[in-house]
N, C-alpha and C positions, 0 to 999 in steps of 0.2 A: 307726119311721122318724125321728121327732123325737128320740128318745133317742139314736139313732146319730149324728145331726148334732151334738148337744150334746157327746158324747164326743170327737168329732173336733176341735171348736173348742177344747175344754179342752186337748187334747194339743198343739195348735199354740201356745197361750199359754205352756204349760209349756216348750216347746222354745225359744221366744224368750227367756224369762227365763233359761234355763240358759246360752244363748250370751252374754247380757249379763253374767251373773255371771262367766263364764270370761274375757271381755274385760277386765272391771274387774280381775280377779285378775292377768292378765298385765301390765297397765299398772302395777299396784301393785308387782309384783315388779321390773319394769324400773326404776321410780323408785327403789326401794330400792337396786338395783345401782348406779345412777348416783350416788346420794348416797354410797354406800360408796366408789366409785371416786374421786370428787372428794376425799373425805377422805383416802384413801390417797395420792393424788398430792400433796395439800397437806402431808401428813406427810413425804413424801420430799423435797419442795422445801425444807421447813424444815430438813431434815437436811443439805442441801448448803451449804457455807460461801459467804459473799458474796465476789465477785471483788474483787481489789485495785483501788484507784482508779488511773485512767490517769496515767502520768507526764507532767509538762510537756514540751511539744515543744521541743527545743533549736533555737534560731534564731540567725542572725548579724544584728547590728544596727549602726546608724550614727546619729550625732548630727546633727541638722539644723543647718546653718551658713548663716544667712541672708545673701544678697547683694543689692546694690542694682542689679544689672544683669548682662548677659551680652554676650558677643561673638559675632556671627553672621558666618560666612564667606560671601562671594559669589565664585563661580568663573566664569572666562571662559577658554575654550579658545583657544589660539594655537599657534604653531609655532616650534620652536627653529631658529635659523639662525646662520650665521657673520657676524661683523661685516663682514668683507670676503670676497667670493667672486668671483674673477676668472678669466677665460680668458686665459692668456698666449699671445702670438703674436709673430712677427718682423715688423718693419716692412719687411723686404726679403725677396725670394724667393731660393731657393737650395736647396742640398742639405744635409741635416742630417748632420753628421759625428759628433756626440756627443749622446746623450740620457742624462743622468746620474740620472734618477729613474724610478720606476715607480709605478703606482697604489697608494695607501695609504701611501706613504713619508712620514715626517715630516721636514721640512727647516727650516733656520734662515734667517733673513734674510741675504741676500747670497750664499747658496750657489748655485753654478752649476747650471742646469737643462738647458740645451741650447745647442749651438753649430753655426753654419753653416760651410760650406766657404768660406774667405777667400783662396784662391789668387789669384783675379783681382784682388782688392783689394790684396793684398800686392804683386803685380806692378805695379799702377798706382801704388802708393806708391813703389816703387823707381824707376819711370820719372820720376815727378814730382820726386823727390829729385835724380836725375841732371840733369834739365832745369834745376832751380833752381841746381845747382852751375855749369852752363855759363853761365846768365844772370848769376849772381853774378860770374863771372870777367869777363864782358863789362862789367858795371857798374863793376867796379874799374878797367878800362881807360878807360871813358868818363869816370869821375870824374877820372882822371889827365889826360886830354885837356882836360877842362873847366878844371882848375886851370892848365894851361899857357896855355889860351886867355884866361883872365882876366888872367894876368900879361902876355901879349903885348899884349892890348888896352889894359892900363894903360900900357904903354910905347909904344903907338901903332903896333905892327908888324902888327896884324890888325884886321879890320873888326868892326863890331858883328854883322854877319850870321854870321861865323865863330863868334863867342861864342854866339850864339843856337842855332846848329846843335849845338854841343857840349852846351849846356844841355838841348836837346830830346832828344838821344841818351841823356843821363844819366837824364832823367825817364821816358823810355819803358822803359828797362831796369828802373828802380825799380818801375814799375807792373807789368811782367811778373813780377817776383819776388813782388809782392803777390798777383797772380793765381795763381801757382803755390802760394803759401802757403795761399791759400783752398782750392785744389783738394786740397792735402795734408790740410787740416783736414777737408774733406768726406770724404775717404777714411778718415781716422782715426775720424770719427763713425760711418761705415758699419761699420768694423771693431768698434767698441764695440757697435753695434746687432746685430752678428752673434752675440752671446752674450746669453742670457736668464739673469738672476739673480733669485732669490726676493725679492720686495719686502717680505716680512714672514714671521715664523714661522708655519708652517701645515702642512697635510697635503695631499698630492696626491690629487685626485679622479680624474676621467676623464683618460685619456691617449689623445689623438686620432691621433697619428702614431707612427711607429717610426724608429729611426736608419737612415740611408742613403736616406731618402725625400726626394724633391724637392718642395718646397712653394711656394705662392704667398705674396705679401705679405699679412699679416693673417689667414692661416689658423690656427685655434686649434691650439695644441700640447698644453698640459695645462691642467687646471682646478685652481686652488689656493685652498684655504679656510683662513682664519685661525682657529686653534683656541684662541688665548689669551684671547679675549674673546667667548664665545657670547652671543647675545641671544635674547629672546623677542619675536616679533611677534604682536600681539593687537589685535583690534578691541574698543573699549570704548563703552558707551552714552554719550550726550551728557550725561546727568545726573551723571556722575562728574567731579568737579573734580580739577584737577592736584594740589592739596594732599593729596588722599587717596591719591596714588600714591607718596609719598615713601618709604614703607617697606612692602614687600609680600613675598610668598613665591611661589615657583614650584614646582609639584608635577608631577613626571613619573615614571611608574612607581611605585616605592616610595620615591623620594627627594624631599626638600623642601630647596630652597636659598633663601636670602634674595636679594632683587633690588632694584634701584633704577631709577627712571625715567631713561633715557638721553636720549630725545628723543620728541617727539610731533608728528605731522604736522598742518598747519593746515587740511587739507581733510577732507571727509566721503566715505566710500565710497558711491557712488551705489546699490549693490545692497543692502548690509547696513545702511546709514544709521548706521554706526559710525565712530569716529575711531581711526585706527591709531596705536598707541603701541609703542615699543621699549624693553625693559627689559634692562639688563645683569645677568647672573647673577654672584653672588659665590661663590667657593669652587669646588673641584674637583667634578666630577660626571660620572658615566658616561652621557653623553648622545650622541645622534646627530643630526646636522643633518637637518632635515625631520621630526623626531619631534614628535608632539603633546604639549603640556603645558598645565597649567592655571595661570592667574594667580589667586591667592587674596587677596582684599581682605577685611579684617575691620572690621565696623562695630559700634560700641558701642550697645546697646539698654538704655534705662533701664527697669527693672522689678524690683520686690521679689520675691524668691523664693529657691529653693535648688536645688542640683544633687542628683539622686538617680539610682541605677541604674535602667535601664529594667525590669529583672527585679523591681524592688520595687513595680511598679504593677500594679493589677488594673483590667481594663477595666470601664467603666461606660457609661452612656447618654450619647449625644452627645459633647461634649468633656470631660465630667467623668470623672475616674478616681479610684481609691481607693488610699490609702497606709495601711498597717497600722502604727499607733503602739503602742508597748509602754507601758502605764500600769499600774503596780503588778502586774507579771507577767501582765497580761491584755492581749489585743489590742483596740484601739479603732480604728475606721476614721476616716480623715480624707479629705474630698473635696478633690481637687486638679485643677488645669487645666494641661495641658502647653503651655508657651510655645515651647520649642525643644528639638530632639533632635540629638545628635551623639555619635559614638563610644560607643554603648551607654549613654549617660547622657542625662537629660532635665532641663531647667530648668523647675521647676513653681512654682506658687503655690497656696495653699489654706488649709484650716483647721488649720494647725499653727503652732508658735511656735519661736523660737530655743531650741535645746537639746533639742527633742523627740527621742525615740529611736524609730526605725522599723526594720522588718524589711527587710533589703536583698535577700535572695534567696528564691525559692520562695514568692512571695506567693500563688500559685494553690493552695498546699497548706494555707493557714490560713484561719480564719473569725473574725469578730468574737466577742469573749468567750472565746476559747480561752486556756488557761493555757500559758505558755511559759517557758523558761529561756534565759538569754543564753549562747550558746555562745562567741561572739567579737564584739568591737566594733571596727569599722573607723573610720578617720578620727579 
């Protein structure tokens, strides 16, 4: 029994040793295969030629031009209006017999616009003229009688009372003629007021009546706007002095026109707390009355820096940005601070000097230390 147990134990030990030997052999064979594979891959890698060095990146550059300041615009919105904008009307009532203009027509100063029926006035003028002729004949006779009365009174053939009667008759007729002349002048004035003429060069706006219509005195006929001298009405803050308004620009749509201060009101708008100023526009412009426009004031800011394209800047932390300088064909970053931006360019100051060369476009495509070649130089 003991012998059988001993044989079983011996067989187990031999089995364990055989498995260990097999495991060690497999690991050894795998290690040899790995070493041979690494060597083979190394040989193949050594046989592949090395890649060519990357070519320098072509970039556009510009030279830094230092400035001692920049101009910043301030914009104030206003409204374009005509220097003169009036509603024309008759001082008399009556029937319109002629209306010579229509809405949108351009007219010259002195051009006839509308005319009233003047038949009654013409008849009255005829009656007064006839009456004056009759009184003038009577006056001629009275003056002759007065002359005779004076001669007779000098000779003592008539009394002083007769002379006084002749003198009174002459004076009465003279006064009647003066009265008729005044009435004729009144009729003539009314005849003149029965026609409306353009007081200035302009353009017709609204037309409120038509020909053959009977109107009342003071009823608006047409609206006339002066087109030769358009103005901009704008409210300005109180901190802007009149000396700053001598030379300004007015922007409307895509047009910019020079302008000068025409007049400024002495009061303050109670709602906006601004002061109303009117600017005369210089030069022709395709503008419409009532159109919004901007008054552009330019202020000089003293600061040392340079203008660079916005596309040349890389964003940084806070207010610090980066400008890529070209130093011996390699890129070096320069920290900059943006002071002002306008029209896709920025006025900046930073760690650069006069004459430094920087990349103008595609700053997001390059990194510090990268080798570049100059494709084109601007400025």
